[in-house]
C-alpha angles and dihedrals in degrees: 000000000000093000092043091057095043100046097042099044109034091227121156114253092250087053092052094049094050097053118116129194090252085066091063124083114179122211111242099187096093085227107131088209094052100082132197120227145231120215113215111191099139143038135192113249105207094190095065093021094235140119108244137160122291116287088264097035088243128137111226132194114204124193113236112242111230092243091052089049091057093047093046091050095052088046092051095043098044121346098062094051092048091052099043101031096239139057114272125259124213091255094051122106116253094227107019118176116253090275092053095254132114117288115241120231090241090056092047095046090053089053091048093051092046092053091047088055093048092050089051091239123152111286127231096062123126132211089253090072089071083079097056090041091058088056095044089052094048094048090048089056090050106266113152115242093234092059093047091051088060089061101041105020111028108161127226094242097058098032098091092046096043097047092050087064097038092128087060102053094029093098089053090050089050092052091052092056093044086054085075098094117205133148118258121271109286091009130124092194117130117249114264120258117263113266134194098307102176093050094049091046096057096037089067086068117092107219140019088249090056090046092051094046089050092053093046088051091049094048094046093049094047091052092056098039104098108074137156089295094057126200123293114249119263095246119182117285119267 
């Protein structure tokens, strides 16, 4: 569950650790292109052992990939209760530690490196690479970098403007997440070939005015995206 959240959202480890069930809204339409969402407004700071705002003080809204939705529902309906001994409540953490508390980044990183070794993958990787892997997989599927930046690196300067128009750019964010091509849960089927992403992205918008607003939002956001914190390097996919 930890890796599903990390690899399919691009959240930082501290953001994954701080997510609660109240942050998750599932799509109930049955349409695989109508995605649910995860609200990311806080992060766990392992150094000071305190829940704080996100690294850039920005509230993010991330579409839930269909595979992640399947995994999350199974975790909510059965796995979490088996793990914790009771059903989850809205205020409960999605992936608490064995004691019910937030996982530290060092704990998660040790688990990550252990799983990498068990899978026989190249050693020396860290859990933080799940973030760049999400971006690499999405771009390999055709997602524009500027749309991905709105999911993983929205800047403080554009956040208030962008999220007041979330409904306008939401289809573009969903297309960016759907560009991460993975086989369905329990399937060995190969991922589909990338299609005409840009055309599909804008065709989801309902009018020329909406298309233009979305493009303006993406252009404005991308121009403000690189701040003091910078962007993580695009390391090889795990």
